[in-house]
C-alpha positions as CSV (number, residue, x, y, z in Angstrom):
1,M,122.9,16.5,-59.9
2,S,126.3,16.3,-58.1
3,V,127.7,13.9,-60.7
4,V,126.7,16.3,-63.5
5,N,128.5,19.1,-61.7
6,L,131.6,17.0,-61.2
7,N,131.6,16.0,-64.9
8,A,131.3,19.7,-65.9
9,E,134.1,20.7,-63.5
10,L,136.3,17.8,-64.8
11,E,135.6,18.8,-68.4
12,K,136.5,22.4,-67.6
13,V,139.7,21.4,-65.9
14,T,140.6,19.1,-68.8
15,N,140.0,21.9,-71.3
16,E,142.2,24.3,-69.3
17,M,145.0,21.7,-69.0
18,G,144.7,21.0,-72.8
19,K,145.1,24.7,-73.5
20,D,148.1,24.9,-71.2
21,I,149.7,21.9,-72.9
22,K,149.1,23.3,-76.3
23,E,150.7,26.6,-75.3
24,K,153.7,24.8,-73.8
25,D,154.0,22.6,-76.9
26,A,153.9,25.7,-79.0
27,T,156.6,27.3,-76.8
28,I,158.8,24.3,-76.9
29,K,158.4,24.1,-80.7
30,S,159.3,27.7,-81.1
31,L,162.3,27.3,-78.8
32,K,163.4,24.2,-80.7
33,E,163.2,26.2,-84.0
34,E,165.2,29.0,-82.4
35,L,167.7,26.5,-81.1
36,E,168.1,24.8,-84.5
37,K,168.6,28.2,-86.1
38,A,171.1,29.1,-83.5
39,N,173.0,25.8,-84.1
40,E,173.0,26.3,-87.8
41,L,174.2,29.9,-87.4
42,L,176.9,28.7,-85.1
43,K,178.0,26.1,-87.5
44,I,178.0,28.6,-90.4
45,G,179.9,31.1,-88.2
46,S,182.5,28.5,-87.3
47,Q,182.9,27.6,-90.9
48,V,183.2,31.1,-92.3
49,H,184.7,32.6,-89.2
50,R,181.9,35.2,-88.7
51,T,182.3,37.6,-85.8
52,D,179.8,38.0,-83.0
53,E,178.6,41.3,-84.4
54,E,177.7,39.6,-87.7
55,I,175.9,36.8,-85.9
56,A,174.0,39.4,-83.8
57,A,173.0,41.2,-87.0
58,L,171.7,37.9,-88.5
59,S,169.8,36.8,-85.3
60,P,170.0,38.5,-81.9
61,A,168.7,35.3,-80.2
62,A,171.4,33.2,-81.9
63,A,174.0,35.8,-80.8
64,A,172.8,35.6,-77.2
65,A,172.8,31.8,-77.3
66,S,176.2,31.8,-78.7
67,S,177.5,34.1,-76.0
68,L,176.0,31.9,-73.3
69,L,177.4,28.7,-74.8
70,K,180.8,30.2,-75.1
71,S,180.6,31.1,-71.4
72,G,180.1,27.4,-70.5
73,I,176.3,27.3,-69.9
74,S,174.5,24.3,-71.3
75,L,171.4,24.4,-73.5
76,S,169.3,22.9,-70.7
77,S,170.4,25.7,-68.4
78,I,169.5,28.3,-71.0
79,Y,166.1,26.8,-71.4
80,A,165.5,26.6,-67.7
81,E,166.5,30.3,-67.3
82,H,164.2,31.1,-70.2
83,C,161.3,29.4,-68.5
84,R,162.1,31.2,-65.2
85,V,162.2,34.6,-67.0
86,R,159.0,33.8,-68.8
87,Y,157.3,32.8,-65.5
88,V,158.4,36.0,-63.8
89,A,157.1,38.0,-66.8
90,E,153.8,36.2,-66.6
91,L,153.6,36.8,-62.9
92,I,154.3,40.5,-63.4
93,E,151.6,40.7,-66.1
94,E,149.2,39.0,-63.8
95,L,150.0,41.4,-60.9
96,D,149.6,44.4,-63.2
97,A,146.3,43.0,-64.4
98,K,145.1,42.5,-60.8
99,A,146.4,45.8,-59.5
100,P,143.0,47.6,-59.7
101,L,141.4,44.6,-57.9
102,F,144.1,44.7,-55.2
103,K,143.6,48.5,-54.8
104,Q,139.9,48.0,-54.5
105,Q,140.3,45.3,-51.9
106,R,142.7,47.5,-49.9
107,E,140.2,50.3,-50.0
108,V,137.5,47.9,-48.8
109,Y,139.8,46.7,-46.1
110,E,140.6,50.2,-44.9
111,A,136.9,51.2,-44.9
112,A,136.2,48.0,-42.9
113,L,138.9,48.9,-40.4
114,E,137.5,52.4,-40.0
115,E,134.0,51.1,-39.6
116,I,135.2,48.6,-37.0
117,E,136.9,51.4,-35.1
118,Q,133.8,53.5,-35.2
119,L,131.7,50.6,-33.9
120,Q,134.2,50.0,-31.1
121,C,134.0,53.7,-30.1
122,S,130.2,53.5,-30.3
123,G,130.2,50.4,-28.2
124,L,132.5,52.1,-25.6
125,C,130.2,55.1,-25.5
126,H,127.2,52.9,-25.2
127,R,128.8,51.0,-22.3
128,E,129.8,54.3,-20.6
129,L,126.3,55.6,-21.1
130,S,124.8,52.5,-19.6
131,Y,127.1,52.7,-16.6
132,T,126.3,56.3,-16.1
133,S,122.6,55.7,-16.3
134,A,122.8,52.9,-13.8
135,E,124.8,55.1,-11.4
136,L,122.3,57.9,-11.8
137,E,119.4,55.6,-11.0
138,R,121.3,54.3,-8.0
139,Y,122.0,57.8,-6.7
140,Q,118.4,58.8,-7.3
141,H,117.2,55.8,-5.3
142,E,119.6,56.5,-2.5
143,H,118.5,60.1,-2.5
144,Q,114.8,59.1,-2.2
145,I,115.7,56.7,0.7
146,Q,117.7,59.4,2.5
147,S,115.0,62.0,1.9
148,A,112.4,59.6,3.5
149,Q,114.8,59.0,6.4
150,I,115.3,62.7,6.9
151,K,111.6,63.4,6.9
152,R,111.0,60.6,9.4
153,L,113.8,61.8,11.6
154,L,112.5,65.4,11.5
155,F,109.0,64.1,12.3
156,C,110.3,62.2,15.4
157,I,112.3,65.2,16.6
158,E,109.4,67.6,16.1
159,K,107.0,65.2,17.9
160,R,109.4,64.8,20.8
161,T,110.0,68.5,21.1
162,D,106.3,69.3,21.2
163,N,105.5,66.5,23.6
164,M,103.1,64.9,21.2
165,E,103.8,61.2,22.0
166,N,100.2,60.7,23.1
167,G,98.7,62.7,20.3
168,G,96.2,61.3,17.9
169,S,96.9,59.9,14.5
170,E,95.4,62.9,12.7
171,S,97.8,65.3,14.4
172,D,100.7,63.0,13.6
173,E,99.7,62.8,9.9
174,F,99.3,66.6,9.8
175,L,102.7,67.1,11.4
176,F,104.4,64.6,9.0
177,N,102.7,66.3,6.0
178,N,104.0,69.7,7.1
179,I,107.5,68.3,7.5
180,V,107.4,66.7,4.1
181,E,106.2,70.0,2.5
182,L,108.8,72.0,4.4
183,Q,111.6,69.6,3.3
184,Q,110.5,69.9,-0.4
185,R,110.3,73.6,-0.1
186,N,113.8,73.7,1.5
187,M,115.3,71.7,-1.4
188,E,113.6,73.9,-4.0
189,L,114.9,77.0,-2.2
190,T,118.4,75.5,-2.0
191,S,118.4,74.7,-5.7
192,K,117.1,78.2,-6.6
193,L,119.8,79.8,-4.3
194,K,122.6,77.9,-6.0
195,R,121.2,78.9,-9.4
196,V,121.0,82.5,-8.4
197,E,124.5,82.5,-7.0
198,T,125.8,81.0,-10.2
199,E,123.9,83.6,-12.4
200,Q,125.2,86.4,-10.1
201,Q,128.8,85.2,-10.4
202,Q,128.5,84.9,-14.1
203,A,126.9,88.3,-14.4
204,L,129.8,89.8,-12.3
205,L,132.3,88.0,-14.5
206,N,130.6,89.4,-17.7
207,Y,130.5,92.9,-16.2
208,H,134.1,92.8,-15.3
209,S,135.0,91.5,-18.8
210,A,132.9,94.2,-20.5
211,E,134.3,96.9,-18.2
212,T,137.9,95.7,-18.8
213,E,137.3,95.7,-22.5
214,S,135.9,99.2,-22.4
215,L,138.8,100.5,-20.4
216,T,141.2,98.8,-22.7
217,N,139.6,100.4,-25.7
218,Q,139.7,103.8,-23.9
219,L,143.3,103.3,-23.0
220,N,144.3,102.4,-26.6
221,A,142.4,105.4,-27.9
222,T,144.2,107.6,-25.4
223,K,147.6,106.1,-26.4
224,D,146.8,106.8,-30.0
225,E,145.9,110.4,-29.2
226,L,149.1,110.7,-27.2
227,S,151.1,109.4,-30.1
228,R,149.4,111.9,-32.4
229,L,150.0,114.8,-30.0
230,R,153.6,113.8,-29.6
231,Q,154.1,113.8,-33.4
232,H,152.4,117.2,-33.6
233,Q,154.6,118.5,-30.7
234,S,157.7,117.2,-32.6
235,K,156.6,119.1,-35.7
236,L,155.9,122.3,-33.7
237,E,159.2,122.0,-31.9
238,L,161.0,121.7,-35.2
239,L,159.1,124.7,-36.6
240,V,160.0,126.7,-33.5
241,E,163.6,125.8,-34.0
242,E,163.4,126.9,-37.6
243,L,161.7,130.2,-36.5
244,T,164.4,130.7,-33.9
245,V,167.1,130.3,-36.4
246,Q,165.3,132.7,-38.7
247,R,165.0,135.2,-35.9
248,D,168.7,135.0,-35.1
249,N,169.4,135.5,-38.8
250,Y,167.2,138.5,-39.0
251,K,168.8,140.0,-35.9
252,A,172.2,139.5,-37.4
253,M,171.1,141.0,-40.7
254,I,169.6,144.0,-38.8
255,E,172.8,144.5,-36.9
256,E,174.9,144.3,-40.0
257,G,172.6,146.1,-42.4
258,G,172.2,149.3,-40.4
259,S,169.2,151.2,-41.8
260,R,167.8,148.1,-43.6
261,T,165.0,146.8,-41.4
262,V,163.6,143.4,-41.7
263,S,160.5,142.4,-39.8
264,P,160.5,139.0,-38.2
265,P,157.8,136.7,-39.1
266,T,154.6,137.3,-37.2
267,S,153.7,133.6,-37.0
268,A,156.3,132.8,-34.4
269,A,154.1,133.9,-31.5
270,N,151.2,131.9,-32.9
271,E,153.3,128.8,-33.3
272,R,154.6,129.3,-29.7
273,H,151.0,129.5,-28.5
274,S,150.1,126.4,-30.5
275,L,153.1,124.6,-29.0
276,D,152.1,125.6,-25.5
277,K,148.5,124.3,-26.1
278,T,149.8,121.0,-27.5
279,N,152.0,120.6,-24.4
280,S,149.0,121.2,-22.2
281,D,146.9,118.7,-24.2
282,L,149.7,116.2,-24.0
283,A,150.0,116.5,-20.2
284,H,146.2,116.1,-20.0
285,Y,146.1,113.0,-22.1
286,K,149.1,111.6,-20.1
287,Q,147.2,112.1,-16.9
288,K,144.1,110.5,-18.4
289,A,146.1,107.5,-19.7
290,E,147.6,107.0,-16.2
291,F,144.2,107.1,-14.7
292,L,142.8,104.6,-17.2
293,Q,145.7,102.3,-16.7
294,E,145.2,102.3,-12.9
295,K,141.5,101.6,-13.3
296,L,142.3,98.8,-15.8
297,D,144.7,97.2,-13.3
298,C,142.1,97.5,-10.6
299,F,139.5,95.7,-12.7
300,S,142.0,93.1,-13.8
301,A,142.8,92.4,-10.1
302,D,139.1,92.1,-9.3
303,N,138.5,89.9,-12.3
304,S,141.3,87.5,-11.2
305,K,139.7,87.3,-7.7
306,W,136.4,86.4,-9.2
307,T,137.8,83.8,-11.6
308,A,140.1,82.1,-9.1
309,P,137.3,80.2,-7.2
310,T,135.7,79.0,-10.5
311,T,138.9,77.5,-12.0
């Protein structure tokens, strides 16, 4: 079976080599024809004294060969350069043809690198988890041993305190069971106490945060109201100034006009009253804003005190 495969492979290689030889023979034949044409054109050009432009018009290849020959390059050098250029062109064509394959291989390579990185991270996490699990089991085992030692120690202390060295085994067992139960109850109460303290601290922090937010909103609303009142006060002051100018003008007209009487506008008193009310409201809102600011500062200080131990 291997001999058949070798014969088939040999036949395949022979066919490929035959194709290459045929292609090269055809190329050589074509080059020889071009060379013969170039030589004939050169002879004709030398006989009739044709210019390079006329030769280029007849045959561009002959013109290029003539230029190279005139520069001192031999025909073998021209052929070697032609083979090199053709090889480079074939190489470029092959690279262009294989460009999609190269792109696909690069994408596969990058995907493989990413997958390897993920596997490495997963392996690291798995090792970290295994180490943490082992440490947890060790601490749990040590905790059980220490709990048993503490129970035994409490039993011995209680027995010595109550002068029960000569007591029966039933009383010893009863005392030890009570100590075990008390120890478990103590641990449960300690855990509940820590949980309650944590919940209480979190509730206080939430309360302070909510209260601070509420005071901030009230302060912003008060500031907006103050801004609105100040704008209203500015408008009223401008109106009062205009009314004052009108009053002075009316007084001057009365003094100059004699019998002609002009009544001042009746709205001046109302505007003055409105201005006084606006000033009163403005003072009230200023006082309220100062109070809210002080309260907000107080809550901020308390909040910082509560958050300091947790950070």
